[in-house]
C-alpha positions as CSV (number, residue, x, y, z in Angstrom):
1,M,79.6,66.8,126.4
2,N,82.8,68.5,127.3
3,L,83.7,72.2,128.1
4,L,86.9,73.3,126.4
5,R,88.8,76.6,126.8
6,V,90.3,77.1,123.3
7,G,92.3,80.3,123.8
8,N,92.5,83.8,125.0
9,A,93.9,87.0,123.5
10,A,94.1,90.7,123.9
11,V,94.0,92.8,120.7
12,L,94.9,96.5,120.6
13,A,93.9,98.2,117.3
14,A,95.4,101.4,115.9
15,N,95.1,103.5,112.8
16,Q,98.8,102.9,112.2
17,F,101.3,100.8,114.1
18,N,104.9,100.9,113.0
19,P,106.2,97.3,113.3
20,S,109.7,98.4,112.3
21,V,110.0,100.2,115.6
22,A,109.3,97.1,117.6
23,G,112.3,95.1,116.5
24,Q,114.1,92.5,118.5
25,H,116.5,94.9,120.1
26,W,113.7,97.3,121.1
27,L,111.6,94.6,122.6
28,V,114.6,93.2,124.6
29,N,115.9,96.6,125.7
30,N,112.5,97.6,126.9
31,G,111.9,94.4,128.8
32,I,109.0,93.1,126.7
33,V,110.8,89.8,126.2
34,S,114.2,88.4,127.1
35,L,116.6,86.7,124.6
36,D,116.5,83.5,126.7
37,D,112.7,83.3,126.3
38,L,112.6,83.6,122.5
39,E,111.5,80.4,120.7
40,P,111.6,79.3,117.1
41,G,109.2,81.1,114.7
42,C,110.0,84.7,115.5
43,V,109.8,87.2,112.6
44,F,111.0,90.8,112.5
45,T,110.2,92.8,109.4
46,D,109.1,96.4,108.6
47,V,105.5,95.3,108.2
48,L,105.2,92.4,110.7
49,V,106.7,91.4,114.0
50,Q,105.9,88.0,115.5
51,V,107.4,86.9,118.8
52,N,107.1,83.4,120.2
53,S,108.1,83.1,123.9
54,R,107.5,80.6,126.6
55,A,104.7,82.7,128.2
56,F,103.1,84.5,125.3
57,Q,102.9,85.2,121.5
58,L,103.1,88.7,120.3
59,L,102.0,89.8,116.9
60,I,102.3,93.4,115.6
61,T,101.0,94.5,112.2
62,P,100.3,98.0,110.9
63,M,96.7,97.7,112.2
64,Q,97.0,95.9,115.5
65,C,99.1,94.5,118.4
66,Q,98.0,91.1,119.7
67,V,99.1,89.2,122.7
68,V,98.1,85.6,123.1
69,P,99.1,84.2,126.6
70,K,100.5,80.7,126.6
71,C,100.9,80.4,130.4
72,D,98.5,79.1,133.1
73,V,95.1,80.8,133.2
74,S,95.9,82.3,136.6
75,Q,98.9,84.1,135.2
76,Q,97.4,85.3,131.9
77,G,96.0,88.6,133.1
78,A,99.4,89.6,134.5
79,V,101.1,88.7,131.2
80,V,98.6,90.7,129.1
81,R,98.8,93.7,131.4
82,S,102.6,93.7,131.3
83,K,103.2,93.3,127.6
84,I,100.5,95.5,126.1
85,G,100.7,97.9,129.0
86,D,104.4,98.4,128.5
87,I,104.0,98.9,124.7
88,V,101.3,101.5,125.2
89,R,103.3,103.4,127.8
90,M,106.4,103.4,125.5
91,L,104.5,104.3,122.4
92,P,101.8,106.7,123.8
93,H,101.5,108.8,120.6
94,T,100.3,105.8,118.4
95,P,96.7,106.5,117.3
96,Y,95.1,103.7,119.3
97,V,91.4,103.2,118.5
98,A,90.1,100.1,120.4
99,L,91.0,97.3,122.7
100,G,89.5,93.8,122.7
101,L,89.8,91.1,125.4
102,N,88.9,87.8,123.7
103,F,88.0,84.5,125.2
104,L,87.2,81.5,123.0
105,W,85.4,78.4,124.4
106,Q,83.9,75.3,122.9
107,I,81.3,72.7,124.1
108,T,82.2,69.5,122.3
109,G,80.2,66.3,121.8
110,T,78.7,64.1,119.2
111,E,77.2,65.6,116.1
112,E,73.7,64.9,117.5
113,Q,74.6,66.4,120.9
114,V,75.9,69.6,119.4
115,R,73.0,69.9,117.0
116,S,70.6,69.4,119.9
117,L,72.3,72.0,122.1
118,S,72.3,74.6,119.3
119,R,68.6,74.1,118.8
120,E,67.9,74.2,122.6
121,L,69.7,77.5,122.9
122,F,68.7,79.3,119.8
123,F,65.7,77.8,118.0
124,V,62.5,79.9,118.3
125,E,59.6,77.9,117.2
126,S,57.4,80.9,116.3
127,G,60.3,82.8,114.7
128,R,59.5,83.8,111.2
129,L,63.0,83.1,110.0
130,H,63.3,79.8,112.0
131,T,60.2,78.4,110.2
132,F,62.6,77.8,107.3
133,F,65.0,75.8,109.5
134,E,62.8,73.3,111.2
135,E,64.4,70.2,109.7
136,P,66.1,67.8,112.2
137,D,69.5,68.4,110.6
138,A,69.4,72.2,111.1
139,R,72.0,73.8,113.4
140,F,71.8,77.2,115.1
141,G,73.9,80.0,116.5
142,G,73.5,83.5,117.7
143,Y,74.9,86.9,118.5
144,L,74.3,88.6,121.9
145,S,75.7,91.9,123.3
146,K,75.4,94.1,126.3
147,D,77.4,96.8,128.2
148,F,79.5,95.2,130.9
149,L,82.4,96.4,133.0
150,G,82.8,99.5,130.8
151,F,83.1,97.3,127.7
152,R,80.6,96.3,125.0
153,L,80.5,92.5,125.5
154,K,79.8,90.7,122.2
155,L,79.2,87.0,122.2
156,D,79.2,85.1,119.0
157,V,78.0,81.5,119.1
158,K,78.1,79.1,116.1
159,P,78.6,75.4,115.3
160,A,82.2,74.4,114.5
161,L,84.3,71.5,113.5
162,G,87.6,70.8,115.2
163,E,90.3,68.2,114.9
164,T,92.5,66.5,117.4
165,E,95.0,63.7,116.8
166,G,93.7,63.5,113.2
167,E,90.1,63.0,114.2
168,Q,87.3,65.5,113.7
169,F,85.0,66.5,116.5
170,H,81.8,68.6,116.6
171,A,81.5,71.7,118.8
172,L,79.4,74.7,119.6
173,Q,81.9,77.6,119.7
174,F,81.5,80.6,122.0
175,G,83.6,83.7,121.2
176,F,83.5,86.4,123.9
177,N,84.8,89.8,122.9
178,F,85.0,92.6,125.5
179,H,85.4,95.7,123.3
180,S,86.5,99.1,124.5
181,D,86.7,102.1,122.2
182,I,89.7,104.5,122.8
183,K,88.6,108.0,122.3
184,Q,90.8,110.0,124.7
185,D,93.6,109.4,127.2
186,P,94.7,106.3,125.3
187,V,97.3,105.1,127.8
188,E,95.0,105.5,130.8
189,T,92.1,103.9,128.9
190,V,94.1,100.9,127.8
191,I,95.7,100.3,131.2
192,D,92.3,100.6,133.0
193,A,90.7,98.1,130.5
194,L,93.6,95.6,130.9
195,L,93.1,95.6,134.7
196,K,89.7,94.1,134.0
197,W,91.1,91.0,132.3
198,D,90.5,88.7,135.2
199,A,87.0,89.9,135.8
200,A,86.1,89.5,132.1
201,D,87.6,86.0,132.0
202,S,85.6,85.1,135.1
203,H,82.4,86.3,133.6
204,A,83.0,84.3,130.4
205,S,83.8,81.2,132.5
206,M,80.7,81.7,134.6
207,V,78.5,81.9,131.4
208,M,80.1,78.8,130.0
209,N,79.8,76.8,133.2
210,H,76.1,77.8,133.5
211,V,75.4,76.6,129.9
212,I,77.1,73.2,130.3
213,T,75.6,72.7,133.8
214,E,72.1,73.4,132.7
215,R,72.6,71.1,129.7
216,L,73.7,68.2,131.9
217,L,70.9,68.5,134.4
Protein backbone atom coordinates (compact mmCIF):
# COMPACT_ATOMS: atom_id res chain seq x y z
CA MET A 1 0.00 0.00 0.00
CA ASN A 2 1.15 3.56 -0.70
CA LEU A 3 0.74 6.82 1.20
CA LEU A 4 -0.15 9.77 -1.02
CA ARG A 5 -0.40 13.47 -0.20
CA VAL A 6 -3.20 14.61 -2.51
CA GLY A 7 -3.30 18.34 -1.79
CA ASN A 8 -3.51 21.11 0.78
CA ALA A 9 -5.54 24.31 0.94
CA ALA A 10 -6.46 27.20 3.19
CA VAL A 11 -10.05 28.44 2.98
CA LEU A 12 -11.21 31.73 4.48
CA ALA A 13 -15.00 32.02 4.65
CA ALA A 14 -16.92 35.29 4.85
CA ASN A 15 -20.53 36.42 4.79
CA GLN A 16 -19.74 38.51 1.74
CA PHE A 17 -16.51 38.83 -0.22
CA ASN A 18 -16.44 41.29 -3.08
CA PRO A 19 -14.45 39.56 -5.85
CA SER A 20 -14.66 42.66 -8.05
CA VAL A 21 -12.33 44.45 -5.62
CA ALA A 22 -9.61 41.82 -6.08
CA GLY A 23 -9.03 42.38 -9.77
CA GLN A 24 -5.74 41.80 -11.53
CA HIS A 25 -4.44 45.33 -10.94
CA TRP A 26 -5.34 45.24 -7.23
CA LEU A 27 -3.64 41.89 -6.73
CA VAL A 28 -0.50 42.99 -8.58
CA ASN A 29 -0.34 46.45 -6.99
CA ASN A 30 -0.65 44.94 -3.52
CA GLY A 31 2.01 42.28 -4.09
CA ILE A 32 -0.30 39.25 -3.95
CA VAL A 33 0.98 38.10 -7.32
CA SER A 34 3.32 39.46 -9.97
CA LEU A 35 2.52 39.69 -13.67
CA ASP A 36 5.47 37.44 -14.46
CA ASP A 37 4.03 34.65 -12.27
CA LEU A 38 0.57 34.56 -13.87
CA GLU A 39 -0.21 31.39 -15.80
CA PRO A 40 -3.02 30.45 -18.23
CA GLY A 41 -6.48 29.94 -16.72
CA CYS A 42 -6.80 33.19 -14.78
CA VAL A 43 -10.32 34.62 -14.52
CA PHE A 44 -11.33 38.09 -13.26
CA THR A 45 -15.07 38.88 -13.02
CA ASP A 46 -17.40 40.64 -10.59
CA VAL A 47 -18.44 37.32 -9.03
CA LEU A 48 -15.31 35.16 -9.32
CA VAL A 49 -11.57 35.64 -9.34
CA GLN A 50 -9.26 32.73 -10.14
CA VAL A 51 -5.50 33.23 -10.23
CA ASN A 52 -3.08 30.56 -11.39
CA SER A 53 0.54 31.25 -10.55
CA ARG A 54 3.68 29.17 -10.29
CA ALA A 55 3.48 28.84 -6.51
CA PHE A 56 -0.25 28.86 -5.76
CA GLN A 57 -3.82 29.02 -7.00
CA LEU A 58 -6.15 31.68 -5.59
CA LEU A 59 -9.93 31.48 -5.81
CA ILE A 60 -12.23 34.24 -4.55
CA THR A 61 -16.03 33.94 -4.63
CA PRO A 62 -18.68 35.89 -2.69
CA MET A 63 -18.49 33.28 0.10
CA GLN A 64 -14.82 32.39 0.38
CA CYS A 65 -11.19 32.99 -0.44
CA GLN A 66 -9.15 29.84 -1.09
CA VAL A 67 -5.41 29.43 -1.55
CA VAL A 68 -4.04 26.13 -2.85
CA PRO A 69 -0.23 26.04 -2.65
CA LYS A 70 1.52 24.38 -5.59
CA CYS A 71 5.07 24.65 -4.28
CA ASP A 72 7.19 22.27 -2.22
CA VAL A 73 5.61 21.22 1.09
CA SER A 74 8.34 23.00 3.04
CA GLN A 75 7.31 26.33 1.46
CA GLN A 76 3.54 25.97 1.56
CA GLY A 77 3.04 27.48 5.00
CA ALA A 78 4.89 30.64 3.99
CA VAL A 79 2.83 30.96 0.79
CA VAL A 80 -0.50 30.54 2.59
CA ARG A 81 0.48 32.99 5.35
CA SER A 82 1.64 35.54 2.82
CA LYS A 83 -1.33 35.44 0.43
CA ILE A 84 -4.26 35.09 2.82
CA GLY A 85 -2.52 37.18 5.46
CA ASP A 86 -2.03 40.09 3.07
CA ILE A 87 -5.62 39.91 1.81
CA VAL A 88 -7.00 39.99 5.36
CA ARG A 89 -4.77 42.91 6.32
CA MET A 90 -5.84 44.93 3.27
CA LEU A 91 -9.54 44.05 3.60
CA PRO A 92 -9.97 44.07 7.40
CA HIS A 93 -13.64 45.10 7.34
CA THR A 94 -14.82 42.06 5.35
CA PRO A 95 -17.15 40.00 7.60
CA TYR A 96 -14.92 36.93 7.96
CA VAL A 97 -16.55 34.00 9.74
CA ALA A 98 -14.14 31.03 9.66
CA LEU A 99 -10.77 29.75 8.51
CA GLY A 100 -10.01 26.16 7.56
CA LEU A 101 -6.60 24.58 6.99
CA ASN A 102 -7.16 21.47 4.89
CA PHE A 103 -4.87 18.52 4.20
CA LEU A 104 -5.99 15.66 1.95
CA TRP A 105 -4.25 12.28 2.02
CA GLN A 106 -4.88 8.86 0.49
CA ILE A 107 -3.69 5.36 1.23
CA THR A 108 -3.81 3.50 -2.07
CA GLY A 109 -3.70 -0.18 -2.84
CA THR A 110 -5.64 -2.99 -4.41
CA GLU A 111 -9.40 -3.15 -3.94
CA GLU A 112 -8.96 -5.92 -1.38
CA GLN A 113 -6.26 -4.03 0.54
CA VAL A 114 -8.36 -0.87 0.80
CA ARG A 115 -11.46 -2.81 1.79
CA SER A 116 -9.47 -4.68 4.43
CA LEU A 117 -7.93 -1.49 5.83
CA SER A 118 -11.31 0.25 6.06
CA ARG A 119 -12.71 -2.73 7.98
CA GLU A 120 -9.67 -2.86 10.27
CA LEU A 121 -9.97 0.83 11.15
CA PHE A 122 -13.73 1.23 11.44
CA PHE A 123 -15.68 -2.01 11.69
CA VAL A 124 -17.17 -2.62 15.15
CA GLU A 125 -18.23 -6.24 15.42
CA SER A 126 -20.76 -5.54 18.17
CA GLY A 127 -22.02 -2.29 16.66
CA ARG A 128 -25.77 -2.33 16.12
CA LEU A 129 -25.40 -0.53 12.78
CA HIS A 130 -22.44 -2.60 11.62
CA THR A 131 -24.37 -5.84 11.99
CA PHE A 132 -26.06 -4.83 8.72
CA PHE A 133 -22.65 -4.50 6.99
CA GLU A 134 -20.88 -7.73 7.83
CA GLU A 135 -20.59 -8.90 4.21
CA PRO A 136 -17.05 -9.38 2.81
CA ASP A 137 -17.61 -6.67 0.18
CA ALA A 138 -18.55 -3.99 2.74
CA ARG A 139 -16.40 -0.88 3.03
CA PHE A 140 -16.16 1.51 5.93
CA GLY A 141 -15.24 5.07 6.82
CA GLY A 142 -15.63 7.44 9.71
CA TYR A 143 -15.71 10.93 11.17
CA LEU A 144 -13.51 11.97 14.09
CA SER A 145 -13.02 15.36 15.75
CA LYS A 146 -11.23 16.97 18.66
CA ASP A 147 -9.95 20.34 19.85
CA PHE A 148 -6.35 20.82 18.75
CA LEU A 149 -4.02 23.84 18.53
CA GLY A 150 -6.95 26.19 19.03
CA PHE A 151 -8.82 24.60 16.10
CA ARG A 152 -11.59 22.05 15.91
CA LEU A 153 -9.84 19.26 14.02
CA LYS A 154 -12.29 17.30 11.88
CA LEU A 155 -11.13 14.15 10.11
CA ASP A 156 -13.33 12.56 7.47
CA VAL A 157 -12.28 9.14 6.18
CA LYS A 158 -13.95 7.30 3.31
CA PRO A 159 -13.19 4.87 0.48
CA ALA A 160 -12.49 6.56 -2.84
CA LEU A 161 -11.66 5.82 -6.45
CA GLY A 162 -8.93 7.72 -8.24
CA GLU A 163 -7.43 7.72 -11.69
CA THR A 164 -3.88 8.14 -12.94
CA GLU A 165 -2.68 7.77 -16.51
CA GLY A 166 -6.13 6.48 -17.48
CA GLU A 167 -6.19 3.71 -14.89
CA GLN A 168 -8.43 3.62 -11.82
CA PHE A 169 -7.03 2.90 -8.38
CA HIS A 170 -8.61 2.26 -5.00
CA ALA A 171 -7.89 4.40 -1.94
CA LEU A 172 -8.93 5.22 1.56
CA GLN A 173 -9.13 9.01 1.67
CA PHE A 174 -8.35 11.08 4.78
CA GLY A 175 -9.53 14.70 4.82
CA PHE A 176 -8.12 16.79 7.68
CA ASN A 177 -9.87 20.10 8.37
CA PHE A 178 -8.45 22.37 11.07
CA HIS A 179 -11.39 24.74 11.63
CA SER A 180 -11.30 28.07 13.43
CA ASP A 181 -14.35 30.30 13.95
CA ILE A 182 -13.72 34.04 13.66
CA LYS A 183 -15.83 35.85 16.24
CA GLN A 184 -13.74 38.93 17.01
CA ASP A 185 -10.46 40.59 16.04
CA PRO A 186 -10.63 38.99 12.57
CA VAL A 187 -7.19 40.06 11.35
CA GLU A 188 -5.43 38.89 14.51
CA THR A 189 -7.43 35.64 14.63
CA VAL A 190 -6.67 34.74 11.01
CA ILE A 191 -2.97 35.63 11.23
CA ASP A 192 -2.58 33.61 14.43
CA ALA A 193 -4.29 30.59 12.86
CA LEU A 194 -2.17 30.80 9.70
CA LEU A 195 0.99 30.68 11.83
CA LYS A 196 -0.08 27.16 12.86
CA TRP A 197 -0.11 25.79 9.29
CA ASP A 198 3.16 23.90 9.69
CA ALA A 199 2.13 22.40 13.04
CA ALA A 200 -1.23 21.32 11.60
CA ASP A 201 0.44 19.80 8.55
CA SER A 202 2.92 17.94 10.77
CA HIS A 203 0.10 16.53 12.88
CA ALA A 204 -1.80 15.28 9.83
CA SER A 205 1.42 13.74 8.49
CA MET A 206 2.11 12.05 11.81
CA VAL A 207 -1.38 10.53 11.90
CA MET A 208 -1.05 9.22 8.35
CA ASN A 209 2.40 7.76 8.89
CA HIS A 210 1.13 6.05 12.05
CA VAL A 211 -1.78 4.49 10.15
CA ILE A 212 0.33 3.21 7.26
CA THR A 213 3.16 2.01 9.52
CA GLU A 214 0.83 0.06 11.78
CA ARG A 215 -0.81 -1.45 8.71
CA LEU A 216 2.49 -2.69 7.31
CA LEU A 217 3.74 -4.23 10.56
